C-alpha positions in Angstrom: 0.0 0.0 0.0 1.3 3.5 -0.9 2.1 5.7 2.1 0.0 8.8 2.9 1.4 12.1 1.7 0.8 15.5 3.3 1.2 19.1 2.1 2.0 22.1 4.2 -0.9 24.5 4.5 -0.2 27.9 6.0 -2.9 29.6 8.0 -2.5 33.4 7.6 -2.9 36.0 10.4 -5.8 37.6 8.4 -8.0 34.7 9.4 -8.5 36.1 12.9 -5.3 34.8 14.4 -2.5 36.8 16.0 0.1 35.0 13.9 0.2 32.4 11.3 1.0 28.7 11.7 1.3 25.6 9.6 -0.9 22.5 9.3 -0.1 19.2 7.6 -3.1 18.5 5.3 -3.5 15.1 3.6 -2.8 15.3 -0.1 -5.0 13.6 -2.7 -2.0 13.4 -5.1 -0.5 10.0 -5.3 2.3 10.6 -7.8 4.9 11.4 -5.0 4.2 7.9 -3.6 4.6 6.3 -7.0 7.9 8.1 -7.5 9.0 6.9 -4.1 8.0 3.3 -5.1 9.9 3.6 -8.4 13.0 5.0 -6.6 12.9 2.0 -4.2 12.5 -0.5 -7.0 15.4 0.9 -9.0 17.5 1.0 -5.9 16.7 -2.6 -5.0 17.6 -3.7 -8.6 20.9 -1.9 -8.4 21.7 -3.4 -5.0 21.0 -6.9 -6.4 23.1 -6.2 -9.4 26.1 -4.8 -7.5 26.2 -7.7 -5.1 26.0 -10.2 -8.0 28.7 -8.1 -9.8 31.0 -8.3 -6.8 30.6 -12.1 -6.6 31.4 -12.3 -10.3 34.6 -10.3 -10.1 35.6 -12.0 -6.9 35.8 -15.3 -8.8 39.4 -14.4 -9.3 39.9 -15.6 -5.7 39.2 -19.1 -7.1 41.8 -18.7 -9.8 42.2 -17.4 -13.2 40.2 -20.1 -14.9 37.2 -19.3 -12.8 37.4 -15.6 -13.7 37.9 -16.5 -17.3 34.7 -18.6 -17.2 32.8 -15.7 -15.7 34.1 -13.4 -18.4 33.1 -15.8 -21.2 29.6 -16.0 -19.7 29.1 -12.3 -19.9 30.3 -12.4 -23.4 27.6 -14.8 -24.4 29.5 -18.1 -24.2 26.2 -20.0 -23.8 24.8 -18.7 -27.1 27.8 -17.8 -29.3 30.8 -19.7 -30.5 33.0 -16.6 -30.2 33.1 -13.9 -27.6 30.7 -11.0 -28.1 32.0 -8.0 -26.0 29.1 -5.9 -27.2 27.0 -7.8 -24.7 29.0 -6.2 -21.9 28.4 -2.8 -23.4 24.7 -3.6 -23.5 24.7 -4.5 -19.9 26.6 -1.4 -19.0 24.1 0.7 -20.9 21.2 -0.9 -19.1 22.7 -0.4 -15.7 23.6 3.2 -16.5 20.0 3.9 -17.5 18.8 2.3 -14.3 21.4 4.3 -12.3 20.4 7.6 -13.9 16.8 7.0 -13.2 17.4 6.2 -9.6 19.7 9.2 -9.2 17.1 11.6 -10.6 14.4 10.2 -8.3 16.7 10.5 -5.3 17.9 14.0 -6.0 14.4 15.4 -5.4 14.8 14.4 -1.7 18.0 16.2 -1.1 17.8 19.7 0.4 18.2 22.4 -2.2 20.1 25.5 -1.1 21.8 26.7 2.0 18.7 27.4 4.1 17.3 23.9 3.6 20.7 22.3 4.5 21.0 24.5 7.6 17.5 23.6 8.7 18.2 19.9 8.2 21.6 20.0 10.1 19.9 21.7 13.0 17.2 19.0 12.9 19.8 16.3 12.8 21.8 17.7 15.7 18.7 18.1 17.8 17.3 14.6 17.1 20.7 12.8 17.6 19.0 9.9 15.8 21.1 7.1 14.2 18.8 6.7 11.2 18.9 10.4 10.4 22.7 10.2 10.4 22.4 7.1 8.1 20.4 9.2 5.6 23.2 11.8 5.5 25.7 9.0 4.9 23.6 7.7 2.0 23.4 11.2 0.5 27.2 11.6 0.6 28.0 8.2 -0.8 25.3 8.7 -3.5 26.9 12.0 -4.6 30.3 10.2 -4.8 28.7 7.5 -6.9 27.2 10.0 -9.3 30.7 10.7 -10.6 32.8 7.5 -10.0 30.1 5.0 -11.0 29.4 7.0 -14.2 33.2 6.9 -15.0 33.3 3.1 -14.4 30.2 2.3 -16.5 31.5 4.6 -19.3 34.8 2.7 -19.3 33.0 -0.7 -19.5 30.8 0.6 -22.3 33.7 1.9 -24.4 36.1 -0.9 -23.7 33.9 -4.0 -23.2 36.7 -6.5 -24.2 39.0 -5.3 -21.4 37.8 -7.6 -18.8 39.2 -10.9 -17.7 42.0 -12.3 -15.4 44.8 -10.4 -17.1 43.0 -7.3 -18.5 41.3 -6.5 -15.2 44.4 -7.1 -13.2 46.5 -4.8 -15.5 43.9 -2.1 -15.2 43.8 -2.2 -11.4 47.6 -2.5 -11.1 48.0 0.6 -13.4 46.1 2.8 -10.9 42.6 1.6 -11.3 42.7 0.4 -7.7 42.0 3.9 -6.6 38.7 4.1 -8.5 38.0 0.5 -7.4 38.5 1.3 -3.7 36.3 4.5 -3.8 33.6 2.6 -5.7 33.8 -0.4 -3.2 33.4 1.8 -0.1 30.7 4.0 -1.6 28.7 1.3 -3.3 28.6 -1.1 -0.3 27.7 1.5 2.3 25.1 3.2 0.0 23.6 -0.2 -0.9 23.5 -1.4 2.7 22.0 1.7 4.1 19.6 2.0 1.2 18.3 -1.5 1.7 17.8 -0.9 5.4 15.9 2.3 4.8 13.8 0.6 2.1 12.8 -2.2 4.4 11.8 0.3 7.1 10.0 2.6 4.7 7.8 0.0 3.2 7.4 -2.2 6.3 8.7 -5.4 4.7 8.5 -8.5 6.9 7.6 -6.4 9.9 11.3 -5.8 10.6 10.7 -2.1 11.5 7.8 -2.6 13.8 9.7 -2.2 17.1 12.9 -0.7 18.3 14.3 -4.1 19.0 13.6 -5.3 15.5 15.2 -2.2 14.0 18.3 -2.7 16.0 18.6 -6.3 14.9 18.0 -5.2 11.3 20.7 -2.6 11.5 23.2 -5.2 12.9 22.4 -7.5 10.0 22.9 -4.7 7.5 26.2 -3.7 9.0 27.3 -7.3 8.9 26.4 -7.5 5.2 28.3 -4.3 4.5 31.4 -5.6 6.4 31.2 -8.9 4.5 31.1 -7.3 1.0 33.8 -4.8 2.0 36.1 -7.6 3.1 35.3 -9.6 -0.1 36.0 -6.6 -2.2 39.3 -5.8 -0.6 40.4 -9.4 -0.9 39.4 -9.3 -4.6 41.4 -6.0 -5.1 44.4 -7.5 -3.5 44.2 -10.6 -5.8 44.0 -8.5 -8.9 46.9 -6.3 -7.7 49.1 -9.4 -7.1 48.2 -10.8 -10.6 48.9 -7.4 -12.1 52.5 -7.6 -11.1 53.2 -10.8 -13.1 55.5 -10.5 -16.1 52.9 -11.9 -18.5 50.4 -9.3 -17.5 52.9 -6.5 -17.6 53.9 -7.6 -21.1 50.3 -7.4 -22.2 49.9 -11.1 -22.9 46.4 -12.5 -23.1 45.2 -15.1 -20.7 44.7 -18.5 -22.3 43.5 -21.5 -20.2 44.7 -24.9 -21.3 42.7 -26.2 -24.3 40.8 -22.9 -24.8 41.2 -20.1 -27.3 43.4 -17.1 -26.4 41.6 -14.4 -24.6 42.1 -11.9 -21.8 
């Protein structure tokens, strides 16, 4: 069920009052609720994709052949005899479209201008509420992702063939680890906090019904964030180590035994 929305109605002094005041009046417009629902759905899809993406790239922890198999899967190995990197570009374009949609929907919730930010900061300091602080953390990480995630998706769209055990390792070893680290921290924190707020907002599974349940949910979300951060850091370290190998530095393509030469 969509949540109720309210509009601020100002009662003027001319109505027989010494000074004006504000009332919250229920609104009959439902489009803000539908936009919130769309924002939540696009965010949930992005969370699922990013966690699946991290599991995919972390296949390097199982060895180069495992990462190679994942690369071939995304290049259409199940349907084509030869690699089709354009499929990677297609996925990058789809995720970018989803990302832009979610960003535009989320931006309407961010304070616009100095006065709104000042009022919000005063509110946050007065409330001293953990979930209010989590919202600010989500805003900050979201703004970071606007730039860094866009750069990463653009890179994948333009160079779809540059993924794989050696190609990915070379990119990270050549300085790509900086972008990767910023993305890892921002994505996992933003995704975890966003999932928590989504569950609370829409009342899924009754996990936000009591203070005790919310506390347990926050702990579970923090544990998820920690898990994916550790997995991402281990993956980065593996790519950095492989990136120092002579074959990678020489630009040689990875070729598993009995398979065609590919990155």
